[in-house]
N, C-alpha and C positions, 0 to 999 in steps of 0.2 A: 731400704725398709721404710714404710710410711711412718710418719711421726705419730700416727694414731694406732699403729699395730701393736705397741707395747706401752703400758702406762704403769710406772712404779711411783707410788706416792704414799702419803699418810693413809689413804683409803685402802691400800693393799696392792696386790699384783693383779693386773688385768691385761689381756691382749688377745690378738688373733693367733690362734694356735698354728704353729708351723713357721710363718714368716715373722712372728713377733714373740709370742710366748712359747718357750722351748722347755724341754725336760730339765735342762740345766738351771733355768730360772726357778722352776718348781722346787727342785732339790735344794737349791741355795736358800730360797725364801723359807721353806719349811724347816730347814736346819737352823735358820736364824730364829724362827718362832720357838722351836724346841729348846734352843739356848736361852731365849728370853724367858720362858716359863720356868719357874722354880720346880725342882723335882720334889713332889710332895712325899712326906714320910709315909702317908697311907698308900702310896703307889696308885692313887686314883688315876684312871686313864684319861688321856686327851681324847676328845670326841671328834670324829670325822664323819662327814656325810657329803653327798653330792646330788646334783640335779641330773637330768637324763642326757645331757650333751654327750655325743660320742667320744669326745676327748676326755670326758670325766674319768674314764678308767685309767688312762695314762697318767693324769694328774694324781689320781688316788694312789697309784703305786709309788710315785715319787714322794708324796706327802707322808705316807705311812713309813716308808723306808727311812726318811730323814728323822721322823719323830722317834722311831725305834733306835736309831743310831745315836740320838741325843739322850737316850736313857729312859724315855717315857713309855709306859704302857699305852696302848691305843685301843679304843673300841670303835669299830666301823659300823655305822648305822645303816649303810647302804644308800638306797635311793630315797631321800627324804627332803622336806623343805627346810630352808634356813631356820624358821622359827622352831621347828621340831628339834633341830640341832641345839639351839639355845636352851630350849626347855630341858633337854637331856643333860646339858652341862650342869644345870641347877640340881636336877634329880639325882645325878650320880656324884655330885660334889667334885666335879672335874676341875683341874687347874685351868682349863681353857678348851678351845675347839677351833676347828677349821671347816668352813663351808666351801665346797668346790662347786662353783657355779657363777654365771655372769648375769644373773638377774634379768634386766631389761634389754641386754644385748642379743644380737642374732646368734645363730647356732655355731658359727665359726669362731666365736669368742669364748673365752673361759676366764676364770678368775679364782683367786684364793681370798677369802674373807676371814679375818681373825677375831676371836672373842676371848676375853679374859675370864677370870674366875667368877665374876658376877654375871656372866653370859651376855654381857654388853659388848658393843664394838669398843676397840681400844681408844683410850683418851689420846689427846695430842702428845702428851708426854710419853705415854707408852708406845705409841706409833713411832715417835722419833727414836726411842731406844731400839725398837725393832729394826728400823731402817739403818741405824748406825751399825748394828751387828751384821746386817746383810751386806752393806757396802764395804765394811772392813773385813768381811769373811771371818769374823772372830767366833767360829762355831765351837761348841763344846761337845765333842764326840766322846763317848764312853768306851771303856775296854769291853772285850767280848763278854765277860761274866756279868756285866751290868746292863746289857742291851734290854730294851723293853720287850714286852710280849703283846701279841695281837689277839683280840677277841672280836666277836660280832654281837650285835644286839638287835633283835627283830621286834622288840617290844616298845620301841620309842614312840611310834605313831599311835599305838593304843594308849600309852600313858598320856600323851599329849591330848588326845581326844577326850580321855577321861577327865583331864583338867578342865577342858572347855565345857564339858557337861556339868561340872561342878560350879562353873561361873555363870552359865546361861541357862535359861529355862527352855530346854530343847523342845519340850512338849508344846510350848506356846509358839515357838518359832517355826516348827516344821510344817505348820499349816500354810505358809506362804509358798506361792508358785514362783520359783526363781530360776532364771537361766544364767548359767555360768560358762564363760569362755575360759578354758584352762590353758590355752596357748601351749598345748603339748607338754605342760610342766607338772610340777609336784602337787599343785592344788587338786588335780584329778585323783591322785592316790588318796588324799584326805577326804575329799567329798564323796567318792565312791563308797568309802567305808562308813561315812556318816549316813549315806543312803541305806546301806545294808544293815548296819548295826544299831543305828539310832532312829530309823524310820523317816528320814528326810526323803524328799523326792526332787532333789536338784536335777534340772535338765542340763546335762553337760554337753558342750560342744568342744571340738578340738581336744578331746580327752586322752587320746593315745599318747603315751610318753615316748614320742619319737624324737631322739636327740640328733638326728641327721639334718633335718630341715623342719622348722616350725611352720605351722599353717599360715602364720603372718608374723609381722614384727611384734615382739613382746612388749612394746612400749605401752605403758598405762596412761594413755591420754585420750582426749575427747575425739580426736581424729580416728584413732584405731577403733574406738567404741562405735563411732558413726558408721564405719565401713563393715565391721564384723558382727557386732552384737545388737545394736539398736534396731536394725530392721526386723529382728526376730521377736521383739517384745510383744507387739500387739497381735501378730498372727498366733503366738503361743499363749496369749492371754496371761502374760507374766506380770507380776507386781513389782519386780525389781530385777535388774541384771547386773552382773559383776564380771569384770575382766581382770585376770591376774597376770602378773609377770611370771617368769618360769620358776622362780623359787618362792613364790607366794608371800613375799613381804610387802608388795605394793598391790593396790587395787584401784580400778576405775569403775564408773557406774553408768548404767542406762536406766531411764525412768520407765514407769508403767506406760507412758504414752509414746515410748520409743525415742525419747530425746537423749542424745549423748550429753553427759555431764562433764564439765571441765574437771581435770584432776585437781585443780586448785580448790574446788568446792568440797572435796571429801573431808578435809581437815576441819573447816568451820562447821560442817554438818554434824560430824561426830562430837566436836567440842560442845555444840549446842545441846546435845543429849547427855554428855558425860559430866559437864561442869556442875549442873544442879545437884548431882548425886555424889560428888566427890568431896572428900574432906579437904584435899589440897585445893588451893585457889590459884596456883600458878600454872600458866601454859607457856611452853617453850616452842618457839619456831625460829625460822631464819629470816634474814633481811629481804629475801626475794618472795616471800609468801604473801598472798592476797591480803589487802587491807580489810576484807570482810571478817577475818579472824579477830581484828581489833574490836569490831562492833559486837561480835558474838561474846567475846570475853567480857567486854564492858557491860553488856546486858545482864550477865550473871555475876557482876561485881567481882570479877577475877582480876588477875594481874598477868599481863602479857610481857614476856621477855623475849626480845629478838637477839639472836646470836648470828655470827658469820655462817655462811653456807657450808655444809659438810657435816657428816655424821659425827666426826670427832668433836666438832664444836658443840653439837647437841649433848654429847656425853660429858664434855667439859662443863657445860652449863648445869647439867643435872647433878654433877658432883658437888655443887655449892649448896645443895638442899638436903635436908633430912628425908628419909624414906616417907612417902605419903604426902609431902608438901607440894609436889608437882602432880597436877591432875592428869596431864598428858603432854606429849611432845610430838611434833610432826612437821611436815614440810609439804610443799605444793606438788609433790610427785605421787601422792596417795600412800605415802609411807608414814605410819603413825605408831607411837609407843604409848602404852597404857600403864597406869599406876597399879592396877590389880594384877598385872603380870609384871615380871621384872624388867620393865622398860625395854621391850623387844618390839622391833618393827614387824607387825604381823597382819597380813592382809585378811586371813581367815577371821581373826578377832574383829577387824574392822567391818567385815561383812556381817557377822553376827550382831555387832553393836548397832548397825543400821537397821537390821531386821527387828531388833529389840525396840528401836525407836519407832518403827512403823507400828509395831504391836501396841505400844503404850499410847501413841497419839491417835491411832485409828484414822490416819490420813494417808492418802497416796503419796508416794515419794515425790511425784511431780508437784503436788500442792505445797509440800513442805519447802521444797527448793524455791518455788515461786514466791514464797513469803519473805525471802531475803532481798535486800537491796541489790541492784545490779552493779557489779564492778567488771570492767573490761580490761583485759591484759594483753599486751603485745610483747613478743620476744624476738630477739635477733642475736647474731654472733658475727664477729669479724676477726680474721687471723691478724695477729699483731705481735711483734717482737717485744719481749718483756722489758727491754731497755727503755722503751718509750712509754711505759705505763705511768711512771710518776708524772711526767709532763702532761700526759693525757688527762689524768685525774685532776691536776691543778687547773688545767684549762677548762675542764667541764665545770668545776666549782666556780670559776670566775664567770663563765658564760651563763650558767643557770643559777643565778643568785636569787636571794629573796625567800628561799625555803629553809627548812631545817635540815642541816647536813649531818650525815653519819659516815665517818671514815674508817670504821672498824673492819670493814671488808670491802675494799674498793671505795665506791662513793654511792651513797643513797641520799637523795634529796626529796623531802616531803613538802607539799604545799597543801595546807588545810583548805576546806571549802571557804569560798568568799562570795561576795555579791557579783563578781565579774567572772569567776571561774570555778568549776567543780573541784572537789578533792582529787589530788593526783600525786603520783610519786614515780621516781625512776631509780634503778639500781644498775650500776655499771661495775663489773668486777672481772678479774682474771679467773678463768677456769682452773680447777685444781689439777686436772689431768691432761689438759691439751693447751697448745700455744694459741689460745683464742681469748677474746674478750666477749663476755656475755652482756647483752643489753636487755633489760626488762623494764617496762613501764606499765602503769595501771592508772585507770581513771574511773571515778564513780559515774556511771551512766554509759555514754557512748565511748567507743575505743579512742584512745589518744593518738590518732594517726599523725598529727602534726608534730607532737612531742617525739614520737618514735622516729619519724623521718629525720628530724633535726639531730637527734642523738646518733643515729646510724651514720649520717653524713659527717658529723663531728669526729666520731671514732675512726671512720674510714680515712679521714684526712691525716691521721697519724700512721696509717698502715703503709 
């Protein structure tokens, strides 16, 4: 079996269905989650939903069976986006929920994503407890008379859209001509209803919820936008374009001029709009996110907090603040959490926020983006045995001295702008779910080819 066919980590359970992710994995992990969750006195149900992947029905049966066996009532939302599941957890007062779907992975992948009572991803401490229960198989199954009950709820999407209508001025936003690539995912279900019930006129492509094979890779990056969405912008006279992953928590952009926008720019763009309006002054991101976010946050007299890569780290960082102190949190994948929602990664909210920005500024998206200084990022990865990581990081710190080092997640070194060299940085870290080392470097202005090549050669020398 490929080392990439199954990934069990703090992030959750993810794998290729059949030769990696099996029914046994699903039953055991869902049993662990049912054991992890307290049985609420109110008997409020655990929320379950899925994306359109063909394997989702198999995973659904295993998830629901395990939750019922651990004594929980379950409400099945059916085919919905992950943000809708998280919204329903809050609305129903649920002790937690499970999203069945593999986000930006291809159709033969699937995953379980776990949420607690606050509708957020589990913290590192919570995820560690869940993994301990799973690995020890210390499941709490209840006797026959205490088994949970199953119900369905087909109102969750309507309730979610009603919440969006209360947060955004739909009348103002629906005048925009927008093309959306749904990548055969759950965003099409939401946007079709917004067209029908709220008077929008989104032009949807790849809107069929076909879980057998997606029209293209669901990766939310500039390359996918350039191939699939950007060429349609000018022929359709669109003012903005959006590309979603399958479960609608990430988004990528195309401009009115047909230019693909790096996924790294989504977060700074939204921060530039949200920070002036937010009571909270703190922005949370990870060590691999573009330095443009530093400039945007500083422009609005905010505070930027960089955490290790991973959604658990973002949740851990959020837990140190009171509600409302954090304006938003996000990463360079197009996944962003907002304070006016319960810190949920939500691509639909990101899309509406960008349209709100266009309405308020009265400028084309291409002009707004052109006003930012240019930062160029290069990325690479190298397979490497974990036993060699400490020596690699020490060697890198010795060779690339003279900058500001951060060792909280691998090694990041920053060099500020000087008379002889532009501002630049690199981040070398071990992937959470694969036996590889990721190499990311960025420079103000032209791409840092020399730095990237030197880093890749150095890392390869340890492989």
